[in-house]
N, C-alpha and C positions, 0 to 999 in steps of 0.2 A: 504493499499500499505506500504509494509515493504521493503524499497529499499535495506536493508542488506540481507533480505531472498531472493530477487530477484537476487542479485549479487552472493549469495551463490549458487542458482539454475545455474547460469550462469558458475560458477567455476566449478561445478559438470559436467555440459555439456561439457565443455571444457576438463575435465580429461576423460570423456568418449571419447571424440575424440581421445585423446592420446592412449587410450587403443585400440581403433579401429585401428589407423595407426601404432602400434607395437612400439609405444614409451614407453608406460608403460605396463606391463604385466597385465593380465587379473586377475579377482578375488580379486581385492583390496577393501578393506571397507572405504568408505568416510565418515563414521558417524563423525568422529572427527574432520572433515575439517570444519573450522569455517571462517566467513567474520565478521571483527569488525572495529571500529574505530582505528587507529593507536595511539600509546601512545603520539606521537608528530604530531600534525597537519601540521606541515611542510613537513611530509613525504608523504603525499598524503591524500585522502578522506577516503580509506578504506585499509585493509591490511588482506591478507589470509595466513593462516599456512599450506596450502595444501603441499607444498612441504616438510616442516619439518616432517609432521606425516606420510608422505608416503615413505619417503627415505629408512627407514629400510625394511618395507614389500616389496618394490619394487625392492631393493638391488642395488639402485643409490645414486648418491651425490645429496643432496638437490638442490644445484644451477643448476643441470642439469635439473631437473625436473621443477624448477621455470623457467628457460630460455625457454624452451619448452612451458609451461603454459601460460607465459607472451605473447608468439606470438600468440595463441589461443585467449587469451582474448583481445588484442589489436585489433582484428577483429570485435569485438562487438561496434555498433554504439556508445553506452552511456560511452565507456571506451576510455578515451583521451590518457592515457598511462600505461603501467604496468612494473614497475621497480623493479629488483631484488635487494635485501638488505642483508647485513651480510652474515649469512650461508645459507639463502634461503629463508627468508620471500620476500613476494611479496606485493609491494605497489601499489595502484590503484588510478589514478586521473581520476574522470568522467568529461565529457563534461559540460561545462557551462548550457546548455539547461535543463539538468537534474534537477538542482535545482530549476529553474523556474516552471518545471513540478510538481514538491512536494508542492511548494507554492499553485500553481494552484488547485491542488488535494485537499489539506486541505480545500482551500474555497468552493470547489464544494461538500466535503463529512463531514457532521458534524459528522460522526461516524470514521472518520481518527484516527487511533490508536488502535481502539477496536479490539478484536479478538474472535474467536471462539475456541481458544486453549483448554478451557476446556470441549467443546463437550457436553455442557447442563448437564454434570456429576454432582451429587448431593453431596455438601460438607456442612458439620456443623461446624459452627465458633462458639466456646463457649468462650465467654469473660466476663469479669467483676466478675460475679459470687461471689460476696462478701457476707459474712454472714450478714444477716438481722438484725444486732444488732445495727446499728446506721447509719448515713449518709456516703456517701462514701468520702474517703479521697484522698488525692494528688496522692498516688500510685495507687489507683483504677482508677484515671483520665487517667493516662498514659496508663494502659491496655485497658480501654473503648476506646480511641482514636485510639489505635494501632489496636484492634481487629476490630473496626468499619470500618478504613480505609483499612485493609486488606480484609473484606468482600466486600467493594466497589470495590476493585482491582479485585478480584475473578470474582465479577459479570461483570465487565468491560470486562473481558477476558473469557467469555463464561461458566462460572460455575452457577450452579443453587445454590444459598446460602442460608442457613437458619442461621439467628443470633441467639442465643441462651444463655440464663441467666440461671445458674444452681443455684436454691435456697437452700442454705445450711441450711434447717430449721428442720432436722431430728436430730440434735446432742444436747449435754449437753448445748450448748452456748445459745440456745433458751430458755432453762429454765432459765439461769442466766438472759436473757433479761426479762422473765416474772416477776422475783423477783425484778429486778431493776425497772420495770414500777409499780409494786405493791407498791413499796415505794414511788414512786411519785403519786400514788392514795392516799395513807396515806396523803402525804403531801398537796395534794388538799383537803383534808378534814381537814386541820388544823394541822395535828400531825406533831411534830418532828421526823425526820429520820436520820439514819447515815448509809452510804453505806458501807457495808464490803468490805474486799478485793476481787476483782473477780467481784465485780457488775460494772454496767456502770453508772457512775456518771454525764454524759454530760447532760447539759441544754435541748437538744433536745428532752429528754423524759418528761419533764415537760408537754408539750403539751398533749403527749398520756395518763399520768396520769390523767389529766384534762378531757380527753376524755372519759376515762375509768369511771369516776366518774358520767359523764353526762349519760352514757348508763347504768350502774347498781346501782347508788345511794351509799346506804351505805352496799349494799347486801354483800360486800366481808370484810367489817370491822370486825376485831376479829374472823376472820375464818381462819383455816389451809389450807395449800397447796392443801391438798386433795379436798377441795371445789373449790379453784379458780385457781389452776396453769394451767389445760388444758385450760380453757377459755381465761385466761389472756395471756398465750403463743399464742394463735391464734390470738387474737386481736392485741398484740404487733407487731407479725410477718407481719400481713395485714397492720399495720401502717408504719412500717419501710420499707416495699416493697412499699407502695405508696410514701414514701419520696425517695426511690431510684429511682423510675421511674421518678418522677420530677427532680431529680439532673441529670439523663441521658437525659431527654428532654431538659434541659437547655443547655447541651453539644452537643446537636443535634443527639444523639444516640436512635434510635428505635430499640427494639429487636422484631423478629417475634415470639419468644415463650420463656416463663418463665417454667422451669421444676423444680419441687418440689422434693427435696429429700425425704421428708416425704412420698411421694406418693410410695415409693420403700418398706416401712416397712409394714409388715402384709399382703402385698399382694401376696407374692411367688415369687416376682420378683427376690429378691436377691439369694432365694434359686433356682430358675431356672438358673441364670447365674452361680451359683457354680456347679449346677449338670451338665451343659453343659462342665463346665472343668473337673469335676470328670469322666465324661463319655469319656474324652480324656487322662484320666490316670495322670491329673496336680493336684489333689488334696490329701493329705495326711495328716497323724497325725504325729507329730515329735516335738523335740525339737530343737530349733536354738542355734548354738553357740553363746556366748555373743559377741557383735560387739566391736571393738576397740575404745575407746573414749567414747564421750557421749551416753548413752543408748537411744534408740528410744521408744516413747510412747507405741509401738505396740509391743515391746521385753517382753518375759515372760521366767523365768528360769523353765518352765515346759512344758508339752506336749500343743500343740495346732493344730488347723485345719491349714495346709500350703499349699499356692498356689507355684506350682513348676515353678516359673517365671523365674528360672537360665536356663530354656530350650528354653527360647525366649529371651534372651539377658541380663537379670537382673544380678546383681552382687551376690544377696542372694535370698533365698525362702522368700516370705512375708506371715506372718498371715493374715487370714481372719475370724478366730473366736477365741475368748480368752478361755482359760481355763474353765471359768464360763459359757460358752455358748453364751455369747453376741458377737454381731458382731465388727470387728475392724472399723477404719475409712474407711480402703480400700474396704470393702466388698462392701457397697453400691455405691461406685465408679465405682467398676467392673460392677455392675447391671446397673448403669446409662449408661455406654458405651455400654454394652451389649444391652441395649435398642436403642441407636443410630444406631448400627448396625443392629439391627431389623427393623429399621424404612426405612432401604434401601439406607443409606448414601454410597458415593463411596469413600470418603475421611472425616478423622476428623482433626479438628485443635483446640488446646486448648491453651487460652492464659493465663498464669499464671504469679503470682508475683515471684521475683527472690528466696523469702524463700521457694518456692515449688521445688526447683531444684533436692531435692531429691526423688521427686514423679515420675520425667520423666521416668527412666527406667522401674518402676514396672508398669506404667500405659501403657507404650507402649508394654510391654510384655503381659500385660493383653487383650489388643486389638488385637495383633498378634495372641494370643491363640484362642480367641473368633472368629475371623474371618478366621482362617486358613492362616494368612498372606494375605488375600485378600484385606483389609481394612487398608489404610496407616493412621498413627497418627502421626502428628507433633504437638509438644508442644513448643511454644514460651514463653520464660521467659523475663518479663520486669523488667528492674534494676530499682534501687531507682531513686526517684527525689528529688534533694536537692533545697530549695527554697531561692533566693536572691533578694536583691533589693540594687541597687547601689554598688554592691561589698561587703554587708553585709548580715549576715544570716537574713532571713526575717519571721516574724511570724505575725498571724492575731490575731482576736479575739478569735479563737479557741472553738467556741460555742460547738463543740463536746466534749470538755473536755480535751483531751490530744493530738489532732491531728488537722492539716489543712483541711478543707473539699474541695470537688470538687466544690461546689456552690461558697466558698470563692474564689477560683481562678478564676472562669468563672465572678463571679460578679466584681474582679479587672480588668480584661484585655477583657472580651468578649469570647463567644464561638471560633470565628474564630482564634484569636490570640494564645488561649489554645490549639486548635487541631494543628494547624501548628507548634508552638513551640515544642510540645509534639513528633514530627516526625523529629525534626531535628538531631536527632541521632538514631543510629541502637538501636533496642527494647533491646539487650543484653549489652549496654553500659549505664553506669550511666548518668544522664542528670541532668545539672544545669539549672534552670529555674530562670531567672532574671526578675523581673516584669519591671524594668524600661527599660532594654534592649529590653523586648518584645513590648513595645509601642513607642520605639524611632524610629524617622523618618531618617535611615540613612543606609548605605548599608551594615552596620555590623549586620542589622536585617533583617534576610531573610524573614519574615512575610511581613514587609513593602516593601522590595525590590520588591518581586513577585506582590503583590498587586499595588504597583505604577506602574509597568509596564503595567498591564492589564488598569488602570485608566488613564494613559498617551495617550494609543491607543485609548481608548474610547473617550477622549477629542478631538483627532484628527478626529476620525469617526463623531463625532457631528458637528465639524466645516466642514467636509467634505459634511456631508447631507445639512447644511445650505446653502452650495454654490451649491447643486445639483450635487455634484459629486459622482460616483461610483467605485469601484474598478474594472479593466479591467485584461488583462493578465500581469502577473507580469514582470517587467523590472527590470533585476539585472546587476550593473556593477561594483560596487565597491567591494573589498575584505571584507568590514566589512559587507555587504549585503549578500554576499555568506556564511559569517560565520555564520550567523543567520539562514539562509536557512539549512546549512548543519546541524545545531542543530536541527533544525525542523524535519529533515529526521530521527534523531535518537529515535524520540518519540514511535512508533511502536514497535521497537526493545526492547527498555527501559522498556515498560510497560509489555512485555511478560517475559522478565529476572525478574522483580520484583514480578511478579505473580507467576513464576515457584519456585522462592526462598522465597516466602512469606514475601517480605521485601518493605513495602509501603514507608520506608523513602527514598528510591530510587527516588521517583515521587518527594518529597520534594527537594531532591539535584538537579534532574533535572531541576525542575522549576526555582530554583535560578541561575543555570548556564545558562539557556535560558534567563531568565531576565537581566542577566548581559550582555550577549552578545548584547540584544536589547537596554539597556541603552547605552553601549559603541557606538552603532550606532547613537542613538539619540543625544549623546554628540558632535559626529563628525560631525553632522549637525549644530551645533552651529558655528562651524568654518568653514564649507563647505555648502553653501546654496544649492549646488546641491544634498545633501544628505537628505535633508528635505522631509518629506513625501508630504506635500503641497507647490507645486511649484507655486508661486504668478504669476498670469497672464498666467499660462500654464495650462489649465485644462486636456489636452492629457496627459502631463508628470505627473502631480498629479494622475490620474487615474492608472496609471502603478506604481506608487510608493505606493499605498494604499494597494497594494495585499498582501505585505509582513507583515506589522503591523497587518493587518487583521487575518492572519493566526497564527501569534504569539498569540494574544488575544484567539483565538479558541482553542490553544493548552492549553495555560494557564488555560482557564476556564475549559476545560476538566479535566486537571490535579487536580486542585483545587476541582473539584466536586468529584474525587476518595478520596481526603483528607477529604472531607465534610466540605470544606470551601467555603464563597459564595465570588466570584469575586467583587471587589469594581467598580462601574462604576465611581467614583471620590473620591478622597482622602478627608478625613474628617479634 
């Protein structure tokens, strides 16, 4: 039950009535007519821009349209009043009974807020996709939480979601990993080793080196890379991916698919993707002009095989094969996304770190070219996370050697706090993660504030159950009660907006606002006993009061479920 969508239908029906009676001309497009919460709640419950967007095509003054529309809308039972404001905005006030109906509907329908907006279309959400060269760090944590919450949100709104991790195991970095593990293998045999620049010195590889010793004994001692590199690379990659899977599990992230970059090499998949582009006239041999500023890794001052990505919105054409015949980093990524398209996904979403901003246009160009513009690709960049504790930069054991790991963060504050905190800013805004604030029990900590609201309600419900009380039809009388009900009514609309824009942080923001309205009502009950949910000695009044907090708890639980956070039954 999306009350805002229903009111928009009412507005469109009223506009059709104005066309029918000749007040408005025919042939008007109502696509841009909206019904939204007003900027100032004192102005009403909803506002429509209908008169403003139709004035020019109708050749009329906005206020004239708004006045005629107001008369039509006031004839609808649930509309208490329709007031023209400013140049032609129309503010709507709904009948009090509407809000009680919303509360009752939430309590009757566990799926309140869910949507079939996605229409079961298939979407691939690729996130994390860290190089398998070490444990996940705090930057990966943000991408993992964002991607997972977005996948949950899309599933909640009717999409058929596949959560995918792209294993970057086909490049030179896995050879470096193998050499680093080999050094730990030698160390496990009691040898002194030195880590050259570019190798991975983190302590996490000590266990891998020891495990390699247990597996092969001394077989690789005093042997050249031609003997052990391939086997050690596979062994080390498997070990790192096992560690990464453990880290993701600790955060509550479960992937549907792990896709290996290595599977693209030597299988003809890269060649097939580039052949498809070539058949579209988008592959040629040429020399690129040197870019201004720092030269990228894939630029050469000689002829290369290029993808004509500028025909699909990119700034410059991109190399796919170097002059020596080897693939650029971009080539397997093209093949990987071609495979996604070939698997039949209707939409693609990639979640990258902020350092991949330069990859956005070229990757979108490739998907556009490969799918003939039929499969949209949205790339979300997650900005950096700065760690603090009580206002000071915070460092930990750094077992990884030079960065703070995902597991460090989760062990410090727990997965629920980690996940919610990572969503308290939009993905493309920097995030300060203060460990002291994240566990602080105050209104300034949104994690606590939302969990506290749910725990408070469950406490009331347990007391009601002990007294044999059950919620009945809601009874709303006070402005604070209506404020909570109005916020509840926004839930289905908010969910669809968040899903449409791929912005799960909106869910966290909404839950904080809903919890704030609820806590305000609770606190008013401290001064006014008539607002308390349990009315001493009056079972009938209590039953009518219990419906509202029950609905709040239901929506909070649904929202936290999207974020991947467990609602608390009681505060610890």
